[in-house]
C-alpha positions in Angstrom: -147.0 67.0 129.9 -146.9 70.6 128.7 -146.5 71.2 125.0 -143.2 73.0 125.5 -141.8 70.1 127.4 -143.0 67.6 124.7 -141.5 69.8 122.1 -138.1 69.8 123.9 -138.3 66.0 124.3 -139.2 65.5 120.7 -136.4 67.7 119.5 -134.0 65.8 121.7 -135.0 62.4 120.4 -135.6 63.2 116.8 -132.1 64.5 116.1 -131.1 63.8 112.5 -129.0 60.7 111.8 -126.0 62.8 110.7 -122.8 62.4 112.5 -122.1 64.9 115.3 -118.5 64.4 116.3 -117.4 65.3 119.8 -113.8 64.7 120.9 -113.5 63.3 124.3 -111.9 65.3 127.1 -109.1 62.8 127.2 -107.5 64.3 124.1 -103.8 64.0 124.0 -102.7 64.6 120.4 -99.5 62.6 120.6 -101.3 59.4 121.5 -103.1 56.9 119.3 -106.8 57.6 118.5 -109.7 55.2 119.0 -112.9 56.4 117.2 -116.0 55.2 119.1 -119.5 55.5 117.7 -122.1 56.1 120.4 -125.9 55.6 120.4 -128.0 58.1 122.5 -125.2 58.8 124.9 -125.2 55.4 126.6 -121.6 54.2 126.5 -120.0 57.7 126.5 -122.1 58.6 129.6 -121.0 55.5 131.4 -117.4 56.2 130.6 -117.6 59.8 131.7 -119.7 59.2 134.9 -117.4 56.3 136.0 -114.1 57.9 135.1 -113.2 54.7 133.3 -111.2 56.4 130.6 -108.9 58.2 133.0 -105.3 57.3 132.2 -106.2 55.6 128.9 -103.0 55.6 126.7 -105.0 56.8 123.7 -107.4 59.5 122.7 -111.1 58.6 122.3 -113.1 60.4 119.7 -116.8 60.0 120.0 -119.4 60.2 117.2 -123.1 60.4 118.2 -126.1 58.5 116.5 -129.8 58.3 117.2 -130.0 54.6 116.2 -128.0 51.5 115.3 -128.3 51.7 111.6 -126.3 54.9 111.0 -123.9 53.8 113.8 -123.2 50.6 111.9 -122.8 52.4 108.7 -120.1 54.5 110.3 -118.3 51.4 111.7 -118.7 49.5 108.5 -117.3 52.4 106.4 -114.3 52.9 108.6 -115.5 56.3 109.9 -115.5 54.7 113.4 -113.4 51.8 114.8 -115.9 50.6 117.4 -119.5 50.9 118.4 -122.2 49.2 120.6 -125.4 48.1 119.0 -128.0 45.4 119.5 -127.7 42.1 117.8 -130.4 42.3 115.1 -129.0 45.4 113.4 -125.5 44.0 113.7 -126.6 40.7 112.0 -128.6 42.7 109.4 -125.5 44.8 108.5 -123.2 41.7 108.5 -125.5 39.8 106.2 -125.7 42.8 104.0 -122.0 42.6 103.4 -120.7 45.1 105.9 -117.0 44.5 107.1 -117.9 44.4 110.8 -117.0 42.0 113.6 -118.5 41.3 117.0 -115.7 41.4 119.6 -117.7 41.4 122.8 -121.3 40.7 123.9 -123.5 42.0 126.7 -126.9 40.8 127.8 -129.7 42.5 129.7 -129.7 41.8 133.5 -133.4 41.1 133.5 -136.4 41.1 131.2 -137.4 44.7 131.9 -140.8 45.9 130.6 -141.1 48.4 127.8 -137.4 48.4 127.0 -138.4 47.3 123.4 -142.0 47.2 122.3 -144.6 47.8 119.6 -146.5 50.8 120.8 -150.0 52.2 119.9 -151.8 55.3 121.1 -153.8 54.8 124.3 -157.1 55.1 122.4 -156.2 52.7 119.6 -158.4 49.7 119.0 -155.3 47.5 118.6 -155.0 45.3 121.6 -153.0 42.3 120.5 -150.6 41.1 117.8 -153.5 39.7 115.8 -155.0 43.3 115.6 -151.9 44.5 113.7 -153.0 42.6 110.6 -154.0 45.2 108.0 -152.4 48.0 110.1 -149.4 50.2 109.5 -146.3 49.8 111.7 -143.3 52.0 111.6 -139.8 50.9 112.5 -136.2 51.2 111.4 -135.1 48.7 108.8 -133.0 45.9 110.3 -133.4 47.3 113.8 -134.3 45.5 117.1 -137.8 47.0 116.6 -138.0 45.5 113.2 -136.9 42.1 114.5 -139.4 42.2 117.4 -142.2 42.8 114.9 -141.1 39.8 112.9 -140.9 37.7 116.0 -144.4 38.7 117.1 -145.9 38.1 113.6 -144.2 34.7 113.4 -145.5 33.5 116.8 -149.0 34.7 115.8 -148.8 33.0 112.4 -149.5 36.3 110.6 -147.7 36.6 107.3 -145.4 39.6 107.1 -147.2 41.0 104.1 -150.4 41.3 106.2 -148.9 44.3 107.9 -147.9 47.5 106.2 -144.4 48.1 107.5 -143.0 51.6 107.0 -139.2 52.0 107.5 -138.4 55.3 109.2 -135.6 56.5 111.4 -136.7 57.1 115.0 -137.3 60.9 114.6 -139.5 60.5 111.6 -141.3 57.5 113.2 -142.1 59.5 116.3 -143.5 62.3 114.2 -145.6 59.9 112.2 -146.8 58.2 115.4 -147.6 61.5 117.1 -149.6 62.7 114.1 -151.5 59.4 113.7 -150.1 58.8 110.3 -149.2 55.2 111.4 -151.1 52.8 113.6 -148.2 51.5 115.6 -144.5 52.0 116.2 -141.9 49.3 117.0 -139.1 50.9 118.9 -136.7 50.8 121.9 -135.6 52.8 124.9 -135.4 55.7 125.4 -138.0 56.3 122.7 -140.4 53.8 124.4 -139.9 55.7 127.7 -140.9 59.0 126.2 -143.8 57.7 124.2 -145.3 55.8 127.1 -144.9 58.9 129.3 -146.8 60.8 126.7 -149.7 58.2 126.8 -148.7 55.3 124.5 -149.1 51.7 125.5 -147.4 48.5 124.4 -149.2 45.8 122.5 -146.1 43.7 122.1 -143.3 43.7 124.7 -139.9 42.1 124.1 -139.9 40.7 127.6 -142.3 38.1 126.3 -139.9 37.2 123.4 -136.4 37.7 124.9 -134.6 41.0 125.0 -131.8 41.5 122.5 -128.1 41.1 123.1 -125.8 44.1 122.8 -122.6 43.8 120.9 -119.3 45.7 120.7 -118.8 45.9 117.0 -115.5 46.7 115.4 -114.5 47.5 111.8 -112.8 44.4 110.6 -109.8 46.3 109.2 -109.3 48.1 112.6 -108.9 45.0 114.6 -105.3 44.2 113.9 -103.8 47.7 113.9 -105.8 48.8 116.9 -106.1 45.6 118.9 -104.3 47.1 122.0 -106.7 50.1 122.1 -109.8 47.9 121.4 -108.9 45.4 124.1 -108.2 48.2 126.6 -111.4 50.0 125.8 -113.4 46.8 126.4 -111.9 46.3 129.8 -112.7 49.9 130.7 -116.2 49.6 129.3 -116.8 46.5 131.5 -115.7 48.5 134.6 -118.0 51.4 133.5 -121.0 49.1 133.2 -120.4 47.6 136.6 -120.0 51.1 138.1 -123.3 52.3 136.5 -125.1 49.2 137.9 -123.8 50.2 141.4 -124.5 53.9 140.9 -127.6 54.1 138.7 -128.7 57.5 139.9 -125.3 59.1 139.4 -125.2 57.6 135.9 -128.6 58.9 135.1 -127.5 62.4 136.0 -124.7 62.2 133.5 -126.9 60.6 130.8 -129.4 63.3 131.2 -126.7 66.0 130.8 -125.2 64.3 127.8 -128.4 63.6 125.9 -130.7 66.3 127.1 -133.2 63.7 128.3 -135.2 64.6 131.4 -133.8 62.9 134.5 -136.7 60.5 135.0 -136.4 59.3 131.4 -132.7 58.9 131.7 -133.1 56.8 134.9 -135.8 54.7 133.3 -133.6 54.2 130.2 -130.9 52.7 132.4 -133.3 50.4 134.3 -134.4 49.0 130.9 -130.9 48.8 129.5 -128.8 47.4 132.4 -126.4 44.8 131.0 -123.8 42.2 131.9 -120.9 40.8 129.8 -121.4 37.4 128.2 -118.8 35.1 126.6 -119.1 34.5 122.9 -120.1 30.9 122.9 -122.3 28.4 120.9 -125.5 29.8 122.4 -124.7 33.3 121.2 -124.0 32.0 117.7 -127.2 30.0 117.7 -129.2 33.1 118.8 -127.7 35.1 115.9 -128.4 32.4 113.4 -132.0 32.5 114.4 -132.1 36.2 113.8 -130.5 35.6 110.4 -133.1 33.0 109.5 -135.9 35.4 110.5 -134.6 38.2 108.3 -134.0 35.8 105.5 -137.6 34.4 105.7 -138.9 37.9 105.5 -136.9 38.4 102.3 -134.8 41.1 103.8 -131.4 39.5 103.4 -130.0 36.4 101.6 -128.3 35.3 104.8 -125.4 33.6 103.0 -122.6 34.8 105.3 -121.5 32.3 108.0 -122.6 33.8 111.3 -119.7 32.2 113.1 -117.3 34.3 111.1 -119.1 37.5 112.3 -117.6 36.9 115.8 -114.0 37.4 117.0 -113.8 35.7 120.4 -110.1 36.4 120.8 -110.7 39.5 122.9 -112.4 37.4 125.6 -109.0 36.0 126.4 -107.6 39.5 126.9 -110.2 40.9 129.3 
């Protein structure tokens, strides 16, 4: 890949974690407002491409984030009413005391390769999880990348303190990875897509551990006053996801336009992030309790909040 192209890709993916607000084109000032936090264009692009928000009886205001951590900070602080993020950062935020609630769950359609992975440079001597002992690994604190690393070390019986974990946002982690300042990077799509295209390889792949669930997360204080808008948005989101599954190329075109990603990266990002709705049931709760225990064992959270109370299953009866 030419240096200019790499620079453009890097600039696209390393956008700072500050909030960049973009009001939706469905703005009708006399109607209620639902503030939706968006990560790397995914939900917004589906809504736009599918036309799912047409006729919505409220205004949608979007805020953009490069990762789940700042998205969850926005939802938890009340700067946003709703946002989609993976389960590990949701549980991490919840166990850290954030006033957030899971109101819907989506699961990957299949165990796609390289959707979430620990990456190394192609010439790295690291070939397995065992080789990570004594090495430096960058990830975002409490992220799905962080959780995958903990899973891999746990399965290999490697104590967490045997690996030098550096907590960085995706942009800084990519810069450190590219410069060789770190030995490995535990990250997710579309960052994995770009890194692999640039010559990285996976030494740990989440398809061997179980890909994360994705959760629609609401600010707890927004649920009662904005229940009608939240319930309606979830129905429209489900239609948009189904539309994207049936029209992946058309969705990729919009995702590329919204995010600045090259079309092939946008298409691969969808292939590795295709999801279906799941009911909030006992198996979901058990899955999140396991994540809580893993973070707790690593000394990252006290894990004292009841995981069952993190979920509001009432929206499932309204969809």
